[in-house]
C-alpha positions in Angstrom: 88.4 105.6 84.3 87.8 107.2 87.7 87.6 106.6 91.4 84.4 105.5 93.1 83.4 105.0 96.7 82.4 101.4 97.7 81.9 99.6 101.0 83.5 96.2 101.5 82.4 93.9 104.3 85.1 91.7 105.7 84.6 89.6 108.8 81.4 91.5 109.7 83.1 94.9 109.4 82.4 97.4 106.8 85.3 99.2 105.1 84.6 102.3 103.0 87.1 102.5 100.1 87.9 104.7 97.2 88.9 102.5 94.3 89.5 102.8 90.6 86.4 101.6 88.7 88.6 99.0 86.9 89.6 97.5 90.2 86.2 97.3 91.8 85.3 93.8 90.6 88.6 92.4 91.7 88.4 94.0 95.2 84.8 92.8 95.7 85.9 89.3 94.6 88.9 89.4 96.9 86.6 90.3 99.8 84.3 87.5 98.9 87.2 85.0 98.9 88.4 86.3 102.3 84.9 85.9 103.8 84.5 82.4 102.4 87.9 81.4 103.8 87.0 82.8 107.2 83.8 80.9 107.2 85.7 77.7 106.2 88.2 78.2 109.0 85.4 78.9 111.5 83.6 75.7 110.5 86.7 73.5 110.6 88.4 74.9 113.8 87.2 75.8 117.3 88.3 79.4 116.7 85.6 82.1 117.0 87.7 85.2 117.4 87.6 87.2 114.1 91.1 88.5 114.6 92.5 84.9 114.9 90.4 83.9 111.8 91.7 86.9 109.8 95.3 86.1 110.8 94.9 82.4 109.7 93.3 83.6 106.5 96.1 86.1 105.7 98.7 83.4 106.5 97.2 81.0 104.0 96.9 83.6 101.3 100.4 84.9 101.9 101.8 81.4 101.8 100.0 80.7 98.5 101.3 84.0 97.0 104.9 83.2 98.0 104.7 79.7 96.5 103.2 81.2 93.3 106.0 83.8 93.1 108.7 81.1 93.6 107.1 79.0 90.9 107.0 82.0 88.5 110.7 82.7 89.2 111.6 79.1 88.5 109.7 79.2 85.2 111.5 82.5 84.3 114.8 80.8 84.9 113.9 77.8 82.8 112.6 80.1 80.0 115.8 82.2 80.2 117.9 79.1 79.9 115.9 77.8 76.9 116.2 81.2 75.1 119.9 81.2 75.7 120.3 77.6 74.3 118.2 78.6 71.3 120.3 81.7 70.8 123.4 79.5 70.8 122.0 77.1 68.3 120.9 79.9 65.9 124.3 81.7 66.3 126.1 78.4 65.5 123.8 77.8 62.5 124.3 81.2 61.0 128.1 81.1 61.5 128.3 78.2 59.0 
């Protein structure tokens, strides 16, 4: 599609962005999740500084992303092993 200009509010700051129309919904949803996480952290901890809250939020999301990537890699390895085993079985079957 095309680029559009939007404004995203994160931690009481407005950020003007140019985004692809197809990405707008995802970006707005990501900003919503970030603001919700900041609110949760603010309610649960005695931290009021927005920079500290943003840092804690980023740390939590980055940790989750790293765990998801490792999990995906492990699944890929398992799938690759299964495919290799299936290939061996089929090769043996057709040799007969």
